[in-house]
Every structure is written in C-alpha cells, then in structure tokens.
C-alpha positions in Angstrom: -51.8 10.1 2.1 -50.3 12.8 4.2 -47.9 10.2 5.8 -46.7 9.1 2.4 -46.0 12.7 1.4 -44.0 13.3 4.6 -42.1 10.1 4.1 -41.3 11.0 0.5 -40.1 14.5 1.6 -38.0 13.0 4.4 -36.3 10.4 2.1 -35.7 13.1 -0.5 -34.1 15.4 2.1 -31.8 12.6 3.4 -30.8 11.6 -0.1 -29.9 15.2 -1.0 -27.9 15.6 2.3 -25.9 12.5 1.8 -25.0 13.2 -1.9 -23.9 16.8 -1.2 -20.2 16.9 -0.4 -19.2 19.5 2.1 -16.0 21.3 1.5 -13.4 20.7 4.3 -10.0 22.1 4.8 -8.6 18.8 3.6 -9.8 19.6 0.1 -8.1 23.0 0.0 -4.5 23.7 -1.1 -2.6 26.9 -0.8 -0.5 28.0 -3.8 3.0 29.4 -4.0 4.4 30.5 -7.3 8.2 30.6 -7.9 8.0 33.5 -10.3 11.7 33.7 -11.3 13.0 30.2 -11.8 16.5 31.5 -12.8 17.4 32.7 -9.3 17.9 31.0 -6.0 15.2 31.4 -3.4 14.7 30.6 0.3 11.2 31.0 1.7 8.6 29.5 4.0 5.3 27.8 3.3 2.8 28.6 6.1 -0.2 26.6 7.1 -3.7 28.0 6.7 -5.2 25.2 8.7 -7.4 26.8 11.4 -8.0 23.5 13.3 -4.6 23.8 15.1 -3.9 20.1 14.4 -1.0 19.6 12.0 0.5 16.1 11.5 1.7 16.1 7.9 2.5 18.2 4.8 1.8 17.5 1.2 3.4 19.6 -1.5 2.6 19.2 -5.2 5.3 20.6 -7.4 3.9 21.4 -10.9 5.4 23.3 -13.8 8.3 23.4 -16.2 11.9 24.4 -16.0 14.1 24.4 -19.2 17.1 22.7 -17.6 17.4 21.4 -14.1 17.1 22.6 -10.6 16.9 21.3 -7.0 14.3 22.2 -4.4 14.9 21.3 -0.8 12.2 20.9 1.9 12.9 21.2 5.6 12.7 17.7 7.0 13.1 18.5 10.7 16.1 19.2 13.0 17.8 21.3 10.3 17.8 18.5 7.7 16.5 19.0 4.2 15.2 16.5 1.6 16.1 17.2 -2.0 13.9 16.9 -5.1 15.5 17.1 -8.5 13.5 19.1 -11.1 14.0 18.9 -14.8 11.9 19.9 -17.8 8.3 19.1 -17.2 7.7 18.8 -13.4 4.9 16.9 -11.6 6.0 15.6 -8.2 4.3 15.1 -4.9 6.3 15.5 -1.7 4.7 14.1 1.5 6.2 14.0 5.0 5.2 13.8 8.6 5.2 17.4 9.9 3.9 19.1 13.1 4.8 22.8 12.6 2.8 25.5 10.9 5.7 26.6 8.6 8.1 24.7 6.4 11.3 26.2 4.9 12.2 25.4 1.3 15.2 26.3 -0.8 15.0 26.5 -4.6 18.4 26.3 -6.5 18.4 26.4 -10.3 21.4 25.0 -12.2 23.2 27.4 -14.6 21.3 26.0 -17.6 17.9 27.3 -16.5 16.8 30.3 -18.5 13.0 30.1 -18.2 10.0 28.2 -16.7 7.3 28.3 -14.1 7.0 26.3 -10.9 3.9 26.2 -8.7 3.8 24.6 -5.2 0.3 23.5 -4.2 0.5 22.6 -0.5 -1.5 21.7 2.5 -0.6 20.9 6.1 
C-alpha cells in the first residue's frame, strides 16, 4: 500500500512539473512608447537579455497614426530598413542582430496630428 502511495505522489509530482511552464527571457518583451507621433525621433532600443548571447531582434510595432509615417531600423553597417506606417499599425520586424542596442528613426509625414505607437521588442 505504501509503495502505491509513493508511486502516486511521484507521478503527480512529475505531471505537475511537466505542465508548469517556466518563464524564460524568450517570453519577455521590453516596451518603448513613442509618446509624440507628430515629431521626428531618433533613439536606441537596448537589450535586457542577461545571457549575453544575442543573435536576432524582433520588434512588434503596434498602434495608430492618423496619417502616415516611416520608421527605420538599423540594419548593420550604417544601413537602415524602412517600415511604412499608416492608420492602424500592426507589424513585426525581425532581423539577424548581434549587438545589444539598435538605433531607430521615426519620421512622421506632415499629415500626422495624433496617434500612439508602441514598440515591443526582444533581442
């Protein structure tokens, strides 16, 4: 009887461990809010990855801009990749990346008078 109880406890423990998802850095995004979408902005997104191993970047661009704008992300060796933003925005930018910082440039067109843009990113 005692062996059956121990076996049951062991199986229950293993089942609970395998069904519990541990949170890793890969599940976590940092957030950057572009608070004034009517003005140009140059800034840097920094990694909060403590492992020291960076091989890519993913940036989710979410929000709304009443008009149109361009956001450029550093793409290595002084090059930038442009993403066109208009009205409701939901775009994912992914790139191979090995640095702990990435420069971006936000440039609204003259027709932008309001909106909100959030960058959710991870390295």
